[in-house]
N, C-alpha and C positions, 0 to 999 in steps of 0.2 A: 698408533699407540698400542702396544701389547698390554693387555690387563693381566694383572697377577692376583692371586688369592692373598688374603691378608697375611702379612708376615714381614720378615726382615732378611737380608742377605748378610750372613756372616762370612767375611773374607778373612781367611787365615793367611797371613803373609809368612810363608815358610822360610824362604832363604833367597838370597842374591847369588849369581853364579858369574865369575869373571867380570865384575863391575870395573869400570874405568877407575884408575888411581888418579886422584886429584892432587895429592900432596906427596912430598918426598918420602914420608913415613907411612904411606897408604891413605886410605880414605876413611872417614867416619860417616858411613851412610845411614840414612833413614828414608822411609817411604811415606809418601802423602797420597791418600785417596780422596778424590773429589767427585761429588755427584749432586746436582740440584741444590747448591748452597751448602751441602755438608762437606766438612773437610776433617778428616782424621789422619792421624800419623803414628807411626811406630816410634819405639825408642831408638836412640842412636847407638850403633854398633862401632866401637872403637878400633882404629887402625886395621881395616880388613877390606878386601875387595870380594870376599866370599862370605857375607854375613849370614848368620842363622838367627832369625827373629823368632819364628814360631808364635806370633802374636795375632790375636783375633780383633778385627775392627768390624763394627756392625753398622750397616746402612739401611735406611729405609728407602726402598725402591718403588716408585709409583709407575714408572714406564720402563719395561723390560728392554726396550730398543735404545733407550738413552745411553750414550756412551759414559762409562765410568772412567775417569782419568787417573792414571797412576803416574807419579813423578818420584824420582829418586834424587836426594840432594846429599852432598858432603857438608856435614856441620863444620863450620869455621868459627873460631872464638872471636877474632878481630875484624872479620869482614863479612860480607853478604855470603850466604851459603852457595856453594857451587852446584849447578845443574849436573846430575850424572845420567840423565836420560829420562825418557817418558814413554808411556804407552797407553793405549785405550782398549777397553773391552766392553762388551755388553752381556747381558744375561738372557737373551731371547731364547736360546736353546735350552737352557736350564729352565726357564719360565714355562716352555711348552711341556717339559717332562714333569714339572711340579704339578701341573694341572691334570695329569693322568692318574688313574687308579692303579697304584703299584703294590697295594697290600699283599697280593698273592705271588708276587715275585721274590725269589730267593735273594737274601742279602748278599751283596758282592756282585750282582749282575750288572754288566755294562748295558745300559738302557740305549745309549746313543754315543756315537763318536763324532766330534766336530774337528774337520781338518782345515789346516791353515790354507789361506788362499784369498783372493779378492784384494781390491785396492785397499791399502791402508790396514791390512790385518796385521796384528802384532803377535799372532800365535806362532810360537817357535816350532811346535810339534803337534801331533794329534792330541786332542783333549777328550778324555773320556767322562761321560756322565754316568754316575753309578748309583744304584739304589743300595744304600748302606745302613743297616739297622733302623729302618724307618725314616731315613733322610735322603734327599736328592743331593749328591755331592759331585762336584766337578773340579778336576785338577787342571790347572793352566800353567803353561810356561810361556811367558811373555818376553819377546825380544824387544829391548829398549831402542828407541828411535833417537836420532840426532847425537849419537855417540858411536865410537868404533866397536864397543863390545858390551856385553851385559844381558843377563836374563834374570827375570824374577819368577819365582815359583809360588803360585798361589793355590789355595784350595777354597772353593766357594761351597757354601751350604745354606740351603733355604730353611729358615726356622719359621714355621707357620705359627700364627697367633690363633689361639682357640676362638671358635665363633662366639659372638656375644649372646648371652641368654636373654630371651625375652621378657 
């Protein structure tokens, strides 16, 4: 178990790229993030396979190695929503950087690069962890599993909670 300083993970769901079309008129996709009993979802984007969400979802993370599950669904009015793919990611690399003292580093500096690889990795491309205006930020492109195509673009940002006063 990887410990984290107090805070929350802000996941900005930016966009979907080349998602699977589930209906004749296109899909109505939305994203669901799940971690340790928490379940958050974006709004539904109508009739598109390249949605732009740009929505923030905030998760409490206790264990940086715990996988965060991402699922994409097509909203259906009269039947069960169709699965449009899924992916998993963790924040271990981000957590390691959060614990470093970065105050003297210039904003915009790439602190670490995470490369795709390993069994079950959903990373579609290199992922840079950047020190940006006092925050540790990581951009991720996640290739969706169990479908023919689809990538979800996320931006992760650790939001530290101030230490409690005695």
